[in-house]
C-alpha positions in Angstrom: -46.8 -64.0 -14.7 -46.1 -64.2 -10.9 -42.5 -63.8 -9.5 -42.7 -67.1 -7.7 -43.8 -69.7 -10.3 -47.3 -71.0 -9.8 -47.8 -74.5 -11.2 -51.3 -75.8 -11.7 -51.5 -79.6 -11.6 -55.0 -80.6 -12.7 -56.4 -84.1 -12.7 -59.5 -85.4 -14.4 -62.1 -88.1 -13.6 -61.5 -91.2 -11.4 -58.0 -90.1 -10.3 -59.5 -89.7 -6.8 -59.6 -93.5 -6.8 -55.8 -94.0 -7.2 -54.5 -96.8 -5.1 -57.9 -98.6 -5.3 -59.0 -98.5 -9.0 -57.1 -100.9 -11.2 -53.9 -100.9 -9.2 -52.3 -103.2 -11.7 -52.5 -100.3 -14.2 -52.4 -97.2 -12.1 -50.4 -98.4 -9.1 -51.1 -98.4 -5.3 -50.1 -94.8 -4.6 -53.0 -92.5 -3.7 -53.7 -89.1 -5.2 -52.4 -87.6 -1.9 -49.1 -89.5 -2.6 -49.0 -88.0 -6.1 -49.7 -84.5 -4.7 -46.8 -84.8 -2.2 -44.5 -86.0 -5.0 -45.5 -83.0 -7.1 -45.0 -80.5 -4.3 -41.5 -82.0 -3.5 -40.5 -81.9 -7.2 -41.7 -78.3 -7.6 -39.2 -77.0 -5.0 -39.8 -73.3 -4.5 -42.8 -73.0 -6.8 -46.4 -72.8 -5.5 -48.4 -75.8 -6.5 -52.1 -75.7 -7.0 -53.1 -79.4 -7.1 -56.7 -80.3 -7.9 -58.9 -83.2 -9.1 -62.4 -83.4 -10.4 -64.8 -85.8 -11.9 -66.7 -83.0 -13.7 -65.6 -81.7 -17.1 -67.0 -78.2 -16.6 -65.1 -77.8 -13.4 -61.9 -78.9 -15.0 -62.5 -76.4 -17.8 -63.1 -73.6 -15.2 -59.7 -74.5 -13.6 -58.0 -74.4 -17.0 -59.5 -70.9 -17.5 -58.3 -69.9 -14.1 -54.8 -71.0 -14.9 -54.8 -68.6 -17.8 -54.6 -65.7 -15.3 -52.9 -67.3 -12.3 -50.4 -70.0 -13.5 -46.9 -70.0 -14.9 -47.4 -73.5 -16.3 -49.9 -76.3 -16.3 -49.5 -80.1 -15.8 -52.7 -81.8 -16.9 -53.7 -85.4 -16.4 -57.0 -85.2 -18.3 -57.8 -88.9 -17.7 -60.7 -90.0 -19.9 -61.4 -86.5 -21.0 -58.2 -86.5 -22.9 -59.8 -88.9 -25.4 -63.2 -87.3 -25.6 -63.3 -83.6 -24.7 -63.2 -81.0 -27.5 -64.4 -78.5 -24.9 -61.3 -79.1 -22.9 -59.1 -78.7 -26.0 -60.8 -75.4 -26.7 -60.1 -74.2 -23.2 -56.5 -75.2 -23.4 -56.1 -73.4 -26.7 -56.7 -70.1 -24.8 -53.5 -70.6 -22.7 -50.2 -68.9 -23.4 -48.4 -70.8 -20.6 -46.6 -74.1 -21.1 -48.8 -77.2 -20.9 -47.5 -80.7 -20.1 -49.8 -83.6 -20.5 -49.3 -86.3 -18.0 -50.5 -89.9 -17.6 -49.7 -92.7 -15.1 -50.1 -95.4 -17.7 -49.0 -95.3 -21.3 -52.2 -94.7 -23.4 -50.5 -95.7 -26.6 -50.0 -99.2 -25.2 -53.6 -99.6 -24.1 -57.0 -99.8 -25.8 -57.2 -98.2 -29.2 -59.7 -95.5 -28.1 -57.0 -94.3 -25.7 -54.5 -93.7 -28.5 -56.1 -90.3 -29.5 -55.5 -87.3 -27.2 -57.3 -84.0 -27.6 -54.7 -82.5 -25.3 -51.5 -83.5 -27.0 -51.8 -81.1 -30.0 -51.6 -78.1 -27.6 -49.2 -79.6 -25.1 -45.5 -78.8 -25.2 -44.9 -82.4 -24.3 -46.4 -85.6 -22.9 -45.0 -87.7 -20.0 -46.7 -91.1 -19.7 -46.2 -94.7 -18.6 -44.0 -94.1 -15.5 -46.7 -94.2 -12.8 -46.4 -91.4 -10.3 -42.9 -90.7 -11.6 -44.6 -89.3 -14.7 -45.9 -86.4 -12.5 -42.4 -85.7 -11.2 -41.0 -85.5 -14.7 -44.0 -83.4 -15.9 -43.6 -81.0 -13.0 -39.9 -80.5 -13.7 -40.5 -80.1 -17.4 -43.3 -77.6 -16.9 -41.3 -75.4 -14.5 -38.3 -75.5 -16.9 -40.6 -74.4 -19.8 -42.1 -71.7 -17.6 -38.7 -70.4 -16.7 -37.7 -70.3 -20.5 -41.1 -68.7 -21.3 -40.5 -66.0 -18.7 -36.9 -65.3 -19.9 -38.1 -64.9 -23.5 -40.8 -62.5 -22.3 -38.3 -60.5 -20.3 -36.0 -60.3 -23.4 -38.8 -59.0 -25.6 -39.6 -56.1 -23.2 
């Protein structure tokens, strides 16, 4: 794991439309606003912030995080409810994973109640709009610090 924490913040489909798509659910902030919030919340960590509408690309980034990241914050968007392939990629990680959602999936349509990410995540932050990301970033970095300390003790 790198000396300076590297936090991957990965975002799934349609999040590039934040601020325009269903603002009554997702808010008026843009993805650039969310990225700035994450970078500010991460303090001295390096943030790798990405968004894709393509499942395979998201999986490639998860696999990249295996080698390069200290922790992962993931907003899988719709893939969280549908992608076993994403779950399988996440299962290969040994770093902390925090699932993040702008809205509260449990309070929405029934099909959104199931997450394929939650079983492998250390925790889930949802329902607080962009503030969900700030909380998820802080939690992921705290978990990464604890993970590193435990690894150092076992050496």
